[in-house]
VOLUM-517812 format. One line per 4 residues: number of its first residue (from 0); their letters; for each residue x, y, z of N, C-alpha, C. Coordinates in steps of 0.001 Angstrom, whole numbers, plus 500000, padded with zeros to 6 digits. Example, Ala and Ser with C-alpha at 12.3 -4.5 7.8 and 13.67 -1.06 7.14 Angstrom:
<atoms>
0) as) 513190 494310 507800 512300 495500 507800 513200 496700 507800; 512850 497750 507080 513670 498940 507140 512900 500030 507870 .
</atoms>
This chain:
<atoms>
0) miif) 410127 400779 875248 409510 399602 874654 410451 398400 874730; 411771 398655 874598 412750 397579 874663 412715 396899 876026; 412636 397707 877101 412595 397162 878457 411303 396386 878675; 410195 396933 878155 408906 396274 878324 408894 394917 877619 .
4) raai) 409439 394882 876405 409507 393623 875670 410396 392618 876412; 411484 393099 877010 412374 392227 877769 411653 391623 878965; 410781 392431 879609 410015 391939 880749 409080 390813 880328; 408444 390965 879176 407545 389923 878669 408321 388658 878347 .
8) easa) 409462 388812 877694 410269 387656 877307 410837 386932 878525; 410925 387628 879665 411436 387010 880884 410339 386304 881663; 409124 386374 881165 407987 385774 881864 407402 384629 881051; 406344 384020 881601 405673 382921 880900 404981 383396 879626 .
12) lrsv) 404805 384702 879479 404136 385245 878291 404968 385098 877024; 406232 384731 877178 407096 384626 876005 406614 383550 875029; 405803 382604 875523 405302 381532 874662 403986 381898 873982; 403484 383111 874249 402211 383569 873692 402468 384548 872550 .
16) ryev) 401672 384458 871510 401783 385437 870428 401320 386794 870937; 402135 387804 870764 401769 389120 871248 402369 390193 870347; 401831 391379 870476 402355 392536 869763 402326 393729 870711; 403436 394414 870815 403501 395617 871652 403273 396819 870748 .
20) ipfs) 402197 397550 871022 401837 398704 870204 402178 399984 870970; 403048 400817 870444 403433 402039 871158 402288 403041 871230; 402253 403773 872325 401263 404835 872495 402003 406160 872632; 401722 407085 871736 402377 408382 871770 401722 409284 872812 .
24) edrv) 402514 409765 873752 401980 410642 874788 401456 411954 874212; 401890 412283 873006 401441 413527 872370 399946 413535 872097; 399323 412345 872087 397874 412265 871838 397066 413011 872895; 397601 413055 874125 396838 413682 875218 397652 414697 876012 .
28) kgqy) 398923 414803 875749 399789 415680 876543 399269 417121 876507; 399132 417705 877695 398668 419083 877801 397170 419257 877645; 396434 418148 877478 394994 418240 877254 394170 417766 878449; 394836 417420 879542 394100 416936 880706 394693 417530 881978 .
32) vvks) 393900 417464 883044 394364 417901 884357 393958 416839 885366; 394881 416479 886240 394610 415490 887281 394556 416197 888623; 393434 416064 889303 393208 416767 890570 393350 415794 891735; 394540 415217 891848 394791 414211 892870 396258 414236 893259 .
36) trkd) 396551 413736 894459 397940 413623 894892 398586 412341 894374; 397795 411458 893793 398343 410214 893244 399059 410485 891918; 400365 410331 891914 401159 410628 890730 400899 409638 889592; 400504 408405 889947 400284 407410 888903 399081 407747 888031 .
40) ldhp) 398173 408579 888540 397021 408984 887738 397383 410083 886747; 398464 410804 887061 398878 411932 886232 399909 411496 885200; 399492 410586 884332 400388 410078 883286 399585 409858 882012; 400134 410269 880869 399402 410113 879599 398929 408690 879325 .
44) lnfg) 399701 407677 879769 399308 406294 879508 397993 405913 880175; 397639 406675 881218 396365 406415 881878 395198 406564 880918; 395392 407341 879870 394319 407626 878923 394478 406874 877610; 395464 405974 877569 395658 405173 876364 394460 404310 876035 .
48) rffm) 393718 403908 877075 392537 403059 876870 391454 403755 876047; 391519 405080 875967 390533 405827 875174 390723 405618 873673; 391890 405142 873278 392244 405097 871859 392280 403682 871287; 391630 402755 871946 391645 401360 871491 391274 401195 870013 .
52) pkll) 390199 401820 869522 389834 401625 868107 390899 402142 867145; 391609 403197 867538 392649 403751 866678 393927 402924 866735; 394229 402382 867916 395428 401568 868083 395246 400169 867507; 393996 399737 867390 393704 398384 866902 392753 398462 865701 .
56) pgvc) 393190 399051 864606 392318 399169 863429 391949 397797 862880; 390699 397644 862526 390252 396365 861978 389819 395367 863036; 390076 395648 864314 389682 394758 865408 388254 395091 865822; 387429 394062 865986 386014 394272 866309 385751 394298 867808 .
60) raiy) 386473 393494 868571 386245 393419 870017 387582 393405 870735; 387665 394121 871852 388907 394185 872619 388601 394083 874110; 389544 393547 874856 389449 393454 876308 390578 394283 876893; 390230 395247 877727 391246 396067 878394 391386 395594 879835 .
64) idad) 392638 395378 880278 392910 394969 881655 394072 395796 882182; 393868 396457 883316 394929 397234 883942 396103 396340 884331; 397259 396965 884536 398464 396219 884898 398387 395655 886312; 397505 396211 887152 397414 395758 888546 396335 394699 888721 .
68) clvl) 396249 393797 887759 395234 392738 887782 395884 391365 887640; 395207 390376 888167 395621 388987 888029 394441 388192 887494; 394590 387636 886295 393516 386877 885654 393608 385420 886075; 392542 384906 886663 392506 383525 887123 391532 382668 886315 .
72) gdis) 390591 383313 885629 389575 382581 884872 389921 382465 883402; 388999 381905 882648 389159 381737 881201 388781 383047 880509; 389778 383731 879951 389559 385056 879378 388599 385018 878198; 388392 383850 877602 387462 383754 876480 386031 384079 876910 .
76) elhn) 385741 383933 878204 384414 384284 878704 384149 385772 878521; 385174 386579 878723 385017 388017 878509 384833 388319 877031; 385602 387638 876216 385507 387882 874774 384120 387547 874251; 383497 386538 874837 382186 386076 874369 381024 386733 875110 .
80) ltlk) 381320 387679 875994 380272 388341 876772 379311 389103 875862; 378021 388971 876129 377013 389659 875329 376787 391071 875857; 376916 392057 874984 376626 393443 875348 375177 393736 874976; 374418 394254 875916 372991 394472 875685 372747 395668 874773 .
84) nndv) 371590 395650 874131 371162 396755 873266 372273 397177 872308; 372617 398467 872319 373680 398957 871450 374854 399472 872281; 375067 398853 873459 376133 399284 874366 377502 399111 873719; 378417 400023 874074 379757 399970 873483 380720 399162 874338 .
88) maal) 380364 398919 875602 381295 398213 876459 380590 397569 877647; 381324 396675 878322 380887 396102 879596 381925 396502 880636; 381466 397083 881749 382358 397517 882817 381659 397324 884151; 382432 397272 885225 381877 397020 886547 381176 398258 887110 .
92) nerk) 379933 398077 887551 379229 399119 888288 379751 399080 889722; 380348 400193 890180 380986 400207 891495 380013 400392 892657; 378759 400659 892364 377750 400832 893418 378133 401950 894385; 378736 403014 893854 378974 404205 894658 378642 405413 893790 .
96) padl) 378140 406492 894394 377588 407605 893621 378609 408367 892782; 378186 408718 891582 379030 409500 890681 379311 410884 891247; 378492 411305 892197 378668 412612 892827 380029 412742 893509; 380677 411611 893803 382011 411634 894392 383042 412198 893423 .
100) avnf) 382767 412064 892128 383743 412452 891122 383255 413529 890170; 381964 413530 889882 381409 414433 888873 380826 415681 889532; 381128 416830 888958 380625 418111 889461 379251 418388 888838; 378197 417960 889519 376849 418070 888962 376322 419500 888946 .
104) snpy) 377042 420416 889564 376642 421823 889500 377190 422511 888244; 378079 421817 887526 378647 422377 886308 377585 422401 885201; 377423 423520 884496 376378 423623 883466 376543 422612 882324; 377776 422264 881988 378002 421288 880918 377553 419896 881349 .
108) vkas) 377780 419574 882617 377334 418284 883145 375806 418239 883178; 375189 419330 883612 373729 419393 883642 373142 419192 882252; 373783 419804 881264 373287 419712 879888 373484 418322 879286; 374369 417523 879868 374666 416193 879314 373538 415201 879537 .
112) gipr) 372718 415460 880568 371604 414564 880863 371967 413402 881758; 373181 413365 882294 373555 412262 883176 372799 412393 884497; 372082 411352 884916 371317 411425 886165 372238 411559 887379; 371805 412322 888355 372624 412539 889550 372811 411252 890352 .
116) dtdm) 371874 410330 890256 371980 409089 891025 372724 407986 890268; 373407 408355 889185 374212 407393 888434 375346 406854 889301; 375676 405566 889145 376793 404967 889867 378089 405122 889075; 379200 405154 889803 380505 405136 889163 380735 403784 888490 .
120) inng) 381567 403763 887469 381976 402506 886857 383494 402408 886970; 383992 401178 886950 385435 400957 887005 385900 400494 885633; 386728 401314 884981 387175 400955 883638 388584 400366 883627; 388997 399828 884789 390274 399127 884853 390204 397789 884153 .
124) vyva) 388979 397278 883990 388721 396064 883207 387463 396329 882403; 387547 396207 881104 386329 396357 880301 386432 395586 878993; 385266 395240 878484 385143 394584 877186 384490 395588 876249; 385111 395840 875104 384608 396878 874200 384263 396322 872828 .
128) dlqr) 383115 396734 872333 382755 396495 870936 383312 397679 870151; 384435 397489 869498 385123 398600 868857 384386 399112 867623; 383569 398276 867028 382768 398744 865890 381731 399767 866375; 381028 399438 867456 380055 400380 868012 380774 401623 868540 .
132) wrqq) 381934 401412 869142 382733 402518 869661 383023 403525 868549; 383439 403017 867392 383746 403896 866254 382476 404574 865737; 381398 403785 865609 380146 404325 865085 379599 405439 865973; 379774 405308 867278 379248 406300 868212 380277 407362 868599 .
136) nita) 381432 407311 867942 382442 408368 868106 382851 408552 869575; 383069 407448 870260 383331 407483 871699 384648 408180 872034; 385694 407928 871261 386993 408554 871557 386887 410074 871510; 386212 410604 870505 386053 412064 870390 385269 412605 871579 .
140) rlly) 384268 411867 872044 383473 412311 873192 384303 412294 874471; 385154 411280 874615 386038 411208 875771 386995 412394 875800; 387564 412715 874645 388497 413836 874554 387781 415168 874779; 386519 415246 874393 385728 416454 874641 385652 416731 876140 .
144) wmrl) 385289 415697 876924 385182 415867 878365 386550 416117 878990; 387563 415460 878475 388912 415648 879004 389363 417101 878877; 389185 417672 877682 389610 419054 877443 388717 420042 878175; 387430 419735 878252 386496 420619 878935 386810 420696 880428 .
148) nves) 387281 419589 880989 387611 419560 882401 388768 420502 882737; 389653 420721 881772 390762 421653 881978 390236 423077 882119; 389214 423384 881336 388682 424748 881289 387572 425010 882301; 386773 423968 882573 385522 424210 883295 385301 423358 884541 .
152) svlk) 386250 422501 884898 386127 421654 886094 384805 420886 886139; 384635 420003 885169 383443 419162 885185 383597 418030 886204; 384833 417816 886677 385103 416779 887665 385568 417404 888967; 385409 416654 890056 385798 417143 891373 387258 416796 891687 .
156) wgns) 387794 417494 892677 389137 417195 893147 389130 415880 893907; 390231 415126 893820 390349 413853 894529 390583 412703 893584; 390853 411534 894141 391170 410361 893325 390026 409950 892407; 388784 410038 892900 387637 409591 892105 387439 410451 890861 .
160) gsgs) 387746 411737 890972 387553 412645 889843 388782 412813 888974; 389796 412001 889210 391031 412104 888423 391252 410855 887582; 392223 410928 886703 392483 409797 885833 391385 409623 884795; 391149 408375 884402 390245 408094 883278 388828 407703 883697 .
164) qalm) 388635 407299 884963 387364 406727 885384 386164 407641 885148; 386233 408844 885723 385077 409746 885654 384820 410229 884233; 385880 410393 883447 385712 410794 882048 384985 409711 881265; 385329 408452 881552 384642 407342 880899 383179 407311 881310 .
168) lltv) 382922 407562 882605 381540 407562 883094 380697 408605 882369; 381202 409824 882247 380458 410888 881577 380120 410523 880140; 380972 409713 879526 380797 409372 878108 379883 408172 877898; 379974 407160 878766 379247 405906 878502 378246 405543 879595 .
172) fdky) 377818 406510 880416 376928 406194 881541 375652 405487 881097; 375231 405713 879866 374032 405050 879348 374351 404128 878177; 375630 403720 878075 376067 402911 876939 376911 401710 877371; 376712 401245 878615 377525 400113 879061 376667 399038 879724 .
176) tplp) 377144 397808 879609 376529 396652 880236 377310 396333 881508; 376639 396126 882649 377370 395807 883881 378188 394525 883734; 379453 394613 884079 380354 393463 884016 380124 392586 885245; 380064 391253 885079 379939 390381 886250 381053 390675 887247 .
180) kewn) 380708 390835 888526 381680 391307 889514 382836 390343 889725; 382642 389061 889381 383759 388131 889548 384892 388407 888559; 384588 389225 887525 385602 389582 886540 386271 390920 886862; 385982 391483 888020 386716 392665 888488 386575 392744 890006 .
184) ardg) 387190 391776 890683 387161 391729 892137 388257 392641 892661; 387858 393786 893209 388834 394778 893648 389406 394431 895016; 390586 395007 895326 391200 394740 896621 390241 395144 897722; 390236 394333 898759 389224 394495 899801 388103 393497 899578 .
188) qhgk) 388040 392944 898364 387023 391940 898027 387683 390593 897710; 389019 390529 897806 389715 389296 897441 389433 388184 898452; 389737 388445 899718 389467 387461 900751 390355 386236 900648; 390351 385419 901691 391161 384207 901676 390539 383141 900799 .
192) elgn) 389226 383156 900713 388536 382206 899845 388178 382914 898545; 388764 382484 897457 388533 383152 896171 387123 382930 895645; 386523 381793 895989 385189 381516 895478 385173 381484 893965; 384260 382269 893377 384149 382266 891915 384881 383440 891280 .
196) kkll) 385744 384117 892018 386453 385280 891480 387401 384859 890359; 387295 385551 889235 388076 385184 888052 389133 386218 887683; 389051 387393 888299 390058 388427 888062 390195 389282 889312; 391422 389374 889846 391692 390193 891023 392283 391514 890566 .
200) hwtg) 391803 392597 891152 392208 393943 890727 392617 394747 891961; 393883 395211 891970 394378 396020 893080 394180 397497 892748; 393011 398030 893071 392754 399443 892836 393430 400257 893949; 393509 401551 893759 394152 402385 894762 395660 402448 894552 .
204) sdkp) 396349 403036 895509 397793 403295 895351 398675 402161 895859; 398128 401229 896628 398925 400138 897198 398950 398958 896234; 399934 398944 895354 400007 397926 894315 400761 396678 894797; 400446 395524 894248 401062 394278 894729 402556 394184 894454 .
208) whtk) 403069 394943 893469 404503 394831 893167 405368 395646 894119; 404774 396534 894931 405600 397252 895896 405050 397173 897327; 403955 396463 897528 403395 396348 898869 404237 395405 899727; 404253 395672 901026 404986 394829 901965 404056 393852 902684 .
212) htty) 402786 393899 902332 401835 393013 902987 402059 391566 902544; 401569 390652 903343 401705 389228 903015 400335 388567 903021; 399357 389238 902458 398010 388678 902409 397961 387521 901418; 396858 386792 901482 396687 385641 900588 396748 386065 899130 .
216) sitl) 396082 387170 898784 396042 387590 897385 397397 388094 896903; 398179 388728 897795 399517 389181 897415 400414 387974 897140; 400303 386947 897984 401069 385719 897773 400699 385089 896442; 399428 385151 896121 398954 384606 894848 399535 385393 893679 .
220) wrky) 399579 386735 893811 400171 387578 892770 401622 387162 892515; 402383 386990 893597 403798 386653 893461 403998 385281 892841; 403071 384387 893105 403155 383054 892518 403028 383119 891003; 402089 383903 890519 401851 383990 889079 402803 384957 888385 .
224) nsfl) 403287 385931 889111 404196 386902 888512 405608 386315 888524; 405855 385397 887600 407046 384545 887636 408358 385290 887588; 408396 386511 887034 409660 387224 886949 409821 388278 888043; 408929 388264 889056 408985 389286 890100 410287 389228 890896 .
228) hnsa) 410708 388006 891271 411884 387878 892114 413181 387830 891304; 413163 387130 890207 414385 386955 889425 414729 388148 888553; 413714 388906 888115 413964 390029 887217 413203 391258 887681; 413347 391579 888968 412569 392682 889537 412857 394004 888850 .
232) hlii) 414064 394158 888298 414418 395418 887655 413677 395619 886346; 413013 394559 885877 412279 394668 884622 410822 395054 884825; 410356 395039 886087 408961 395384 886342 408721 396849 886049; 407636 397134 885350 407317 398514 884996 405936 398845 885574 .
236) pgar) 405880 399316 886825 404581 399644 887428 403821 400654 886564; 402520 400372 886380 401690 401311 885625 401721 401083 884137; 402575 400160 883658 402660 399934 882205 401385 399288 881710; 401047 399550 880469 399857 398988 879884 400164 398435 878501 .
240) vl) 399642 397239 878239 399788 396637 876915 398530 396953 876135; 398672 397610 875002 397518 397968 874191 397604 397288 872836 .
</atoms>
């Protein structure tokens, strides 16, 4: 935590009011299995996003943003986003089949009622109504699927079925509002012309802090990441502020 705080103080964020809330790895240690060669997915912090209501007691709405993102728009737009019906969150519909990650032949998955033609969602950026989250016991449901996957393989092997994404999908597939795509523009969608993109997200294993590419979006990352060159030893890939 000391190193993480030092990294913040070395950046432009030092002028912003902030609080670093520790996340105990004991909350999930030994309760999950990652079926991927990506080591960054096999870390307890990957599941810290499941505990937002517990880490932020008394908070009604929260915005989660992965560390591999660059915010270019007015973040208040996310805070003011309307969630339809009684949805607990807004997240990006990835427009790719959940069958890539979810084992639909598993009896527990069949019993859940999740449609086979459901699309994957990306929970690297999401807006959560924490009051509804608490009322609908979302954290307990997430942990249910996490532990069940250890015993019964409700998820498939590979990157799509590892980490937090597919577990979130199983829990909120019918409880989320699609996030406007400009608020989660994933790599491959950045392009030289940003257009109306308000948040760039480097999904996958090729992160902007260690990539050797010189694309337009990487140059943009380095421009905003003010302590990248002067305090490179302070960068903590994969770190998350909760």
